[in-house]
C-alpha positions in Angstrom: 267.6 56.8 50.0 266.2 56.7 53.6 265.5 60.3 55.1 268.3 59.7 57.6 270.8 59.4 54.8 269.3 62.5 53.2 270.0 64.5 56.4 273.4 63.1 56.9 274.5 64.2 53.4 272.8 67.4 53.8 275.0 68.0 57.0 278.2 67.2 54.7 276.9 69.7 52.1 276.3 72.4 54.8 279.8 71.8 56.2 281.5 72.5 52.8 279.3 75.4 52.1 280.2 77.0 55.5 283.9 76.1 55.0 283.8 78.0 51.7 282.2 81.1 53.4 284.7 81.4 56.3 287.4 80.7 53.6 286.1 83.6 51.6 286.3 85.9 54.7 290.0 84.9 55.1 290.7 85.9 51.6 289.0 89.2 51.8 291.0 89.7 55.1 294.2 89.3 53.0 293.2 92.1 50.7 292.0 94.4 53.5 294.9 93.6 55.7 297.2 94.4 53.2 295.4 97.7 52.4 295.7 98.7 56.1 299.3 97.8 56.2 300.3 99.9 53.2 298.2 102.8 54.3 299.0 102.4 58.1 295.3 102.6 58.6 294.8 102.0 62.3 290.9 101.7 62.0 291.2 99.2 59.2 293.8 97.2 61.1 291.4 97.2 64.3 288.6 96.0 62.1 290.8 93.1 60.9 291.5 92.2 64.5 288.2 92.4 65.7 286.8 90.4 62.9 289.1 87.4 63.6 286.9 86.5 66.5 284.2 85.6 64.2 286.3 83.5 62.0 287.5 81.7 65.1 283.9 81.1 66.1 282.7 79.9 62.8 285.7 77.5 62.4 285.2 76.0 65.8 281.4 75.5 65.0 282.2 73.6 61.9 284.9 71.5 63.6 282.4 70.5 66.4 279.7 69.6 63.7 282.2 67.4 62.0 282.9 65.6 65.3 279.2 65.2 65.8 278.8 63.6 62.4 281.7 61.2 62.9 280.1 60.1 66.4 276.5 59.7 65.1 276.8 58.6 61.5 280.0 56.7 61.6 280.9 57.5 57.9 282.8 55.1 55.7 285.1 55.5 52.8 284.8 58.9 50.9 282.3 60.3 53.4 284.7 59.6 56.1 287.6 61.3 54.2 285.3 64.4 53.5 284.7 64.9 57.2 288.3 64.4 58.1 289.4 66.8 55.4 286.8 69.3 56.7 288.3 69.2 60.3 291.8 69.6 59.0 290.7 72.6 56.7 289.2 74.4 59.8 292.8 74.5 61.3 294.3 75.7 58.1 291.8 78.5 57.6 291.7 79.6 61.3 295.5 79.9 61.3 295.3 81.8 58.0 293.1 84.3 59.6 295.5 84.7 62.5 298.4 85.4 60.2 296.3 88.5 58.9 295.7 89.6 62.5 299.4 89.5 62.7 299.8 91.7 59.6 297.3 94.2 61.2 299.2 94.3 64.3 302.3 95.0 62.5 300.5 97.9 60.9 299.9 99.4 64.3 303.6 99.0 65.3 304.7 100.6 62.0 302.5 103.6 62.6 304.6 106.6 61.9 306.9 104.7 59.8 305.6 104.5 56.2 306.5 101.5 54.3 309.0 102.2 51.6 307.7 102.3 48.0 309.7 99.4 46.8 308.6 97.2 49.7 305.0 98.1 49.1 305.0 96.7 45.6 306.5 93.5 46.7 304.0 93.3 49.6 301.1 93.9 47.3 302.5 91.3 45.0 302.6 88.7 47.7 299.1 89.5 48.8 297.7 89.3 45.3 299.7 85.8 45.1 298.2 84.6 48.5 294.8 85.5 47.3 295.1 83.6 44.3 296.5 80.6 45.8 293.9 80.5 48.4 291.0 80.9 46.0 292.5 78.0 43.8 292.7 75.9 47.0 289.1 76.4 48.1 287.9 76.0 44.5 289.9 72.6 44.2 287.9 71.7 47.6 284.5 72.7 46.3 285.1 70.9 43.0 286.9 67.9 44.3 289.7 68.6 41.8 292.8 66.8 42.9 294.7 68.1 39.7 294.4 71.6 40.8 295.0 70.6 44.2 298.2 69.0 43.4 299.5 71.9 41.3 299.3 74.2 44.2 302.9 73.2 45.5 304.4 74.2 42.5 302.3 77.4 42.1 303.5 78.4 45.5 307.1 78.7 44.2 306.2 82.3 42.8 305.1 83.4 46.5 308.3 82.0 47.7 310.5 83.8 45.4 308.7 87.2 46.0 309.3 86.6 49.6 313.0 86.1 49.0 313.1 89.4 46.8 311.2 91.0 49.5 313.7 90.2 52.3 316.5 91.2 50.1 314.9 94.5 49.4 314.5 95.1 53.2 318.2 94.5 53.6 319.2 96.8 50.9 316.7 99.7 52.1 317.7 99.3 55.7 321.4 99.0 55.3 322.0 102.6 56.1 318.8 103.4 57.9 318.8 103.1 61.7 315.3 101.8 62.1 315.7 98.3 63.3 312.2 97.8 64.7 310.6 98.8 61.4 312.9 96.5 59.4 312.1 93.5 61.9 308.3 94.1 61.6 308.3 94.2 57.8 310.6 91.0 57.7 307.9 89.3 60.0 305.1 90.4 57.8 306.9 88.8 54.8 306.9 85.7 56.6 303.2 85.8 57.4 302.4 86.1 53.8 304.6 83.1 52.8 302.7 81.1 55.6 299.4 82.0 53.9 300.7 80.4 50.7 301.9 77.2 52.7 298.4 77.0 54.2 297.0 76.9 50.8 299.3 74.2 49.7 298.3 72.3 52.8 294.7 72.6 51.8 295.4 71.4 48.5 297.1 68.2 50.1 293.9 67.6 52.2 292.0 67.7 49.1 294.1 65.3 47.3 293.4 63.0 50.3 289.9 63.6 50.2 289.6 62.7 46.5 292.2 60.1 46.2 292.5 58.5 49.6 296.2 59.2 49.9 298.4 62.3 50.8 301.5 63.3 49.2 304.7 61.9 50.5 305.7 65.3 51.8 302.1 66.4 53.2 302.4 68.5 56.3 306.1 69.3 55.9 305.3 72.9 55.7 302.9 73.1 58.7 303.6 74.8 61.8 302.7 77.5 64.2 302.8 81.3 63.8 303.9 83.7 66.3 300.8 85.4 68.1 
C-alpha cells in the first residue's frame, strides 16, 4: 500500500480514536452531572459547565479533520461512510454534552430546594441507563457492530419508561406542594436524560449506515434541538 494510503487510513483511525475519547468525556459528564444535581453541588455543576467548552472544541476539530479528508482524499464506499458517520457522530456527541450542561444549570436553579428522595432514585436510574446506552452505542461504533447498533432502539424503551415513571412521580409529589419552579426544572431534567438516550439510538443508526450502507427507515425521527 502506498505511503499516502497508509497516512489516509491512519487519519481515519485517529478520527475514530478521538471520537471515542470525547464520547467517554460525555459519558463521564452524565455520571458527574447527576451527582452534582442530586447533591446540589454548585462547584461540581460549574465544573461540568466549564468542561463543555473543551468538548465543543474537540468535536469541532474532529469535524474539520473529516471535511479535510473528504476534500483531499475523496474516499469511496466504506471509507466514505466512515467519514460521513464520524461527522454525524460529532453532532450527536456535542449535543449530548450540552444536555449535561443543562442538567448542571438546573442544579444551580434548584439550589435550596432538595430533590425529593423518590425522584432522586429515578434520576439515578435514568442516568445509569443513559450511561449504559451511550457506552453500548460507542462500543458498537468502535467494533463496527451493526447488531448491537440496531438493538439500541429497543434498549432505549427502558429509559423511556423510567422517564414516564419520573414524570408521574413529579406530578404526585408536587400535587400539594406550591413549588412550581422546582417541579418545572425537575421535569426538564427528565427530558434531558431521555434525549441522551435518543442520541445513543441515533449513534446506533449511524453505525448501521457505516457498516451496511443503509439507514433504518425511521432514522433521524428522534433527532432535534435541545433548549439552551
